[in-house]
C-alpha positions as CSV (number, residue, x, y, z in Angstrom):
1,M,165.0,0.5,-75.1
2,S,162.8,3.3,-76.6
3,A,163.4,6.8,-75.5
4,Q,160.6,8.4,-73.5
5,K,159.9,12.0,-73.2
6,N,160.2,13.7,-69.8
7,T,156.9,14.2,-68.0
8,I,155.5,16.1,-65.1
9,T,153.0,14.4,-62.9
10,L,150.5,15.9,-60.5
11,L,149.2,13.7,-57.7
12,I,146.1,15.1,-56.1
13,S,143.6,14.2,-53.3
14,C,140.9,16.5,-52.0
15,P,137.2,16.6,-51.1
16,D,135.2,15.9,-54.2
17,Q,133.2,18.7,-55.9
18,P,132.5,19.9,-59.5
19,G,135.2,21.7,-61.4
20,I,138.4,20.0,-60.1
21,V,139.3,18.3,-63.4
22,A,138.4,21.4,-65.4
23,A,140.6,23.6,-63.2
24,V,143.6,21.3,-63.3
25,S,143.3,20.7,-67.0
26,R,142.9,24.4,-67.7
27,F,146.1,25.2,-65.7
28,V,148.1,22.8,-67.8
29,F,146.6,24.1,-71.0
30,E,147.2,27.8,-70.1
31,H,150.9,27.0,-69.7
32,N,151.2,25.1,-72.9
33,G,151.3,21.6,-71.4
34,N,150.3,18.6,-73.4
35,I,148.3,16.1,-71.2
36,L,149.5,12.6,-71.8
37,E,147.5,10.7,-69.1
38,S,144.7,11.6,-66.8
39,D,143.1,9.3,-64.2
40,Q,140.5,10.1,-61.6
41,Y,138.6,8.3,-58.9
42,S,136.2,9.4,-56.2
43,T,135.3,7.4,-53.1
44,N,131.7,6.7,-52.1
45,Q,129.7,8.4,-49.5
46,P,130.0,9.7,-46.9
47,D,133.6,11.1,-47.3
48,C,133.6,11.6,-51.1
49,I,137.4,12.0,-51.5
50,F,138.6,12.8,-55.1
51,F,141.9,11.4,-56.4
52,M,143.7,12.4,-59.6
53,R,146.9,11.5,-61.4
54,L,147.6,13.8,-64.3
55,S,150.8,13.5,-66.4
56,F,151.9,16.0,-69.1
57,A,154.9,16.6,-71.3
58,E,157.6,18.7,-69.8
59,E,159.1,19.7,-73.2
60,S,156.5,22.3,-74.1
61,F,155.5,23.4,-70.6
62,R,156.4,27.0,-69.9
63,L,156.8,27.0,-66.1
64,Q,159.9,26.2,-64.2
65,P,159.5,23.9,-61.1
66,S,159.3,26.8,-58.6
67,E,156.9,28.7,-60.8
68,L,154.7,25.7,-61.2
69,K,154.3,25.4,-57.4
70,D,153.6,29.1,-56.9
71,K,151.0,29.3,-59.7
72,F,149.3,26.1,-58.9
73,R,149.0,26.9,-55.2
74,P,145.8,29.1,-55.5
75,I,144.0,26.2,-57.2
76,A,145.2,23.8,-54.5
77,E,143.9,26.1,-51.8
78,Q,140.6,26.6,-53.6
79,F,139.8,22.8,-53.6
80,Q,141.6,22.0,-50.3
81,M,144.1,19.7,-52.2
82,Q,146.9,17.6,-50.8
83,W,149.2,17.5,-53.8
84,N,152.6,16.6,-55.1
85,V,154.4,17.3,-58.4
86,R,157.0,14.9,-59.8
87,Y,159.4,15.2,-62.7
88,S,160.3,12.0,-64.5
89,R,163.8,13.2,-65.2
90,E,164.5,13.2,-61.4
91,R,165.3,9.5,-60.9
92,K,164.2,8.1,-57.5
93,R,166.9,6.6,-55.3
94,A,166.2,3.1,-53.9
95,G,168.1,1.4,-51.1
96,I,167.7,-2.4,-51.1
97,L,167.7,-4.5,-48.0
98,V,168.1,-8.2,-48.3
99,S,169.0,-11.3,-46.2
100,K,170.1,-14.6,-47.6
101,Y,167.4,-15.3,-50.3
102,D,168.7,-14.0,-53.6
103,H,165.8,-14.4,-56.1
104,C,164.1,-11.0,-55.6
105,L,167.5,-9.1,-55.5
106,I,168.6,-10.9,-58.7
107,D,165.4,-9.9,-60.5
108,L,165.5,-6.3,-59.3
109,L,169.1,-5.8,-60.3
110,W,168.5,-7.4,-63.7
111,R,165.5,-5.2,-64.4
112,W,167.4,-2.2,-63.2
113,K,170.4,-2.9,-65.4
114,S,168.2,-3.5,-68.4
115,G,166.5,-0.1,-67.9
116,E,163.2,-1.5,-67.0
117,L,163.3,0.1,-63.5
118,P,164.6,3.7,-64.1
119,M,166.0,4.4,-60.6
120,D,169.3,4.7,-58.9
121,I,170.6,2.2,-56.3
122,P,173.1,3.8,-54.0
123,F,173.6,0.7,-51.9
124,I,172.4,-2.8,-50.8
125,L,172.3,-3.5,-47.1
126,S,172.2,-6.9,-45.6
127,N,172.2,-8.6,-42.2
128,H,174.3,-11.4,-43.9
129,P,177.4,-11.2,-46.0
130,N,176.3,-13.9,-48.5
131,L,175.1,-11.8,-51.4
132,E,178.0,-9.4,-51.7
133,P,179.4,-11.2,-54.8
134,L,176.0,-10.6,-56.6
135,A,176.2,-6.9,-55.8
136,K,179.7,-6.7,-57.1
137,M,178.5,-8.2,-60.4
138,Y,176.3,-5.1,-60.8
139,N,178.8,-2.7,-59.3
140,V,176.4,-1.8,-56.5
141,P,178.0,-1.0,-53.1
142,Y,177.1,-3.7,-50.5
143,Y,177.2,-3.2,-46.8
144,Y,177.0,-5.8,-44.0
145,F,175.0,-4.7,-41.0
146,P,174.5,-7.7,-38.6
147,V,171.4,-7.5,-36.5
148,Q,171.1,-9.3,-33.2
149,K,167.9,-9.8,-31.2
150,A,169.4,-8.4,-28.0
151,T,170.7,-5.3,-29.7
152,R,168.1,-4.8,-32.5
153,A,167.3,-1.2,-31.8
154,A,170.9,-0.1,-31.7
155,D,171.8,-2.2,-34.8
156,E,168.9,-0.6,-36.8
157,Q,169.8,2.9,-35.6
158,R,173.3,2.3,-37.1
159,M,171.7,1.4,-40.3
160,L,169.4,4.4,-40.2
161,D,172.4,6.7,-39.5
162,F,174.2,5.2,-42.5
163,I,171.2,5.6,-44.8
164,G,170.7,9.2,-43.9
165,D,169.3,11.1,-47.0
166,Q,171.0,8.8,-49.6
167,V,167.7,7.4,-50.8
168,D,164.1,8.3,-51.5
169,F,162.6,4.9,-50.6
170,L,163.6,1.4,-49.4
171,V,162.9,-2.0,-50.9
172,L,162.8,-5.1,-48.6
173,A,163.8,-7.8,-51.1
174,R,163.2,-10.7,-48.7
175,Y,164.8,-8.9,-45.8
176,M,163.9,-11.3,-43.0
177,Q,163.8,-8.9,-40.1
178,I,160.9,-7.0,-38.4
179,L,161.9,-3.3,-38.5
180,E,161.7,-1.3,-35.3
181,P,158.9,1.4,-35.2
182,F,161.4,4.3,-35.3
183,F,163.0,2.9,-38.5
184,V,159.6,2.6,-40.2
185,E,158.6,6.1,-39.1
186,A,161.7,7.5,-40.7
187,F,160.4,6.4,-44.1
188,P,156.6,6.8,-43.9
189,Q,154.9,5.1,-46.9
190,R,158.3,4.7,-48.5
191,I,159.3,1.2,-47.6
192,I,158.1,-1.6,-50.0
193,N,158.1,-5.1,-48.7
194,I,157.4,-8.4,-50.4
195,H,155.5,-11.0,-48.3
196,H,155.4,-14.5,-49.6
197,S,151.7,-15.1,-49.3
198,F,148.5,-13.7,-50.7
199,L,147.7,-11.4,-47.8
200,P,145.7,-11.3,-45.6
201,A,146.2,-15.1,-45.6
202,F,149.2,-16.5,-43.8
203,V,150.6,-13.4,-42.1
204,G,154.0,-13.6,-40.4
205,A,156.6,-16.3,-40.5
206,S,156.7,-19.5,-42.5
207,P,153.7,-18.8,-44.8
208,Y,154.5,-21.6,-47.2
209,N,154.5,-24.1,-44.3
210,Q,151.1,-22.7,-43.2
211,A,149.8,-23.0,-46.8
212,F,150.9,-26.6,-47.1
213,K,149.2,-27.5,-43.8
214,R,146.0,-25.8,-44.9
215,G,146.1,-27.6,-48.3
216,V,145.5,-24.4,-50.4
217,K,145.0,-24.6,-54.1
218,I,146.7,-21.3,-54.9
219,I,149.6,-19.5,-53.3
220,G,150.6,-15.9,-53.9
221,A,152.8,-13.0,-53.0
222,T,152.0,-9.5,-51.8
223,A,154.0,-6.3,-52.1
224,H,152.9,-3.6,-49.6
225,Y,154.1,-0.5,-47.9
226,V,155.5,-1.2,-44.4
227,T,153.7,0.0,-41.3
228,N,154.2,-0.9,-37.7
229,N,151.4,-3.5,-38.0
230,L,153.1,-6.6,-39.3
231,D,152.1,-7.4,-42.9
232,E,149.1,-5.1,-42.8
233,G,150.3,-2.1,-44.7
234,P,148.7,-0.7,-47.9
235,I,148.9,-3.3,-50.7
236,I,150.5,-2.2,-54.0
237,A,150.5,-5.4,-56.0
238,Q,149.6,-9.1,-55.7
239,D,149.6,-12.3,-57.8
240,V,149.0,-16.0,-57.4
241,I,150.0,-19.4,-58.9
242,H,148.1,-22.7,-58.7
243,C,149.2,-25.6,-56.7
244,N,147.7,-29.0,-55.8
245,H,147.8,-31.9,-53.4
246,R,151.1,-33.3,-54.9
247,D,153.0,-30.1,-54.0
248,L,155.2,-30.3,-50.9
249,T,156.4,-27.3,-49.0
250,D,159.6,-27.2,-51.2
251,D,157.4,-27.1,-54.3
252,L,155.4,-24.2,-52.9
253,V,158.6,-22.3,-52.1
254,R,159.8,-22.9,-55.7
255,K,156.6,-21.8,-57.3
256,G,156.1,-18.9,-54.9
257,S,159.6,-17.5,-55.5
258,D,158.7,-16.8,-59.1
259,V,155.6,-14.9,-58.0
260,E,157.5,-13.0,-55.3
261,R,160.0,-11.5,-57.7
262,R,157.4,-10.5,-60.3
263,V,155.1,-8.9,-57.7
264,L,158.0,-7.0,-56.0
265,A,159.3,-5.7,-59.4
266,E,155.8,-4.5,-60.3
267,A,155.4,-2.7,-57.0
268,V,158.7,-0.9,-57.4
269,R,157.8,0.0,-61.0
270,L,154.5,1.5,-59.9
271,H,156.1,3.4,-57.1
272,I,158.9,5.0,-59.2
273,A,156.3,5.9,-61.9
274,D,154.2,7.8,-59.2
275,R,151.2,5.6,-59.9
276,V,150.3,4.8,-56.3
277,L,148.1,7.0,-54.1
278,I,147.4,5.9,-50.5
279,Y,143.9,6.2,-49.0
280,E,143.5,5.0,-45.4
281,N,145.1,1.6,-45.4
282,K,144.5,1.0,-49.1
283,T,146.1,2.1,-52.4
284,L,144.8,3.5,-55.6
285,V,147.0,2.3,-58.5
286,F,146.6,4.4,-61.6
């Protein structure tokens, strides 16, 4: 694995107007920063919202984190920016939730162990004990939190109490439970789910059965941020695979499983690299 330099990334959204790119670039230049990537996008009329992701080398940059925030604040106020600054050396912490299906978890753990997903995994939580041996193979703590329909709210509150501030975001690696609103609201725009269909087609349970009955010629998977509207959160990544009239439901599940794990891994990669900005119920992926 090749070594990569530490970077600082600015994520910006604000009303569009002339001079934004110039002001941000000048700020980096004046403090000896070397810009490595710069991406911009502006929405159409009537709102005209400007989005920017700018990444520059930390090595030569002269400002410490607290100084950067203080000195950039006047620019942010001038252009009415909503903004965040991220340092690549500060690895994000991801908690993984899973049920019985193991393919997405296996893929995430393999990519994490190989260094492809530079993040920390403090724990894996599950409503079933089945996948604990897999977690032990990778030396990741595994905790069994059973969830019952009659006590779902209390069960999820126990999970939330356990999670606390241990993680920066959560990954639902085929966690087959609908989260309570209070749980989702504790991690706004920080829960990534993989849904085993090409949304908005086949929302909810048993999408492969729905796809088989409909006789579709492609199936897919969708990684999205979780909201309190089932399977309707901002989409991060999607992909498809072809199928035909000979494919039974089991064939669709087999083909779809491969797409699911690739799409989920890509969504996690984009999230930890700070390449996703949310606008309304959509994402901009830089």
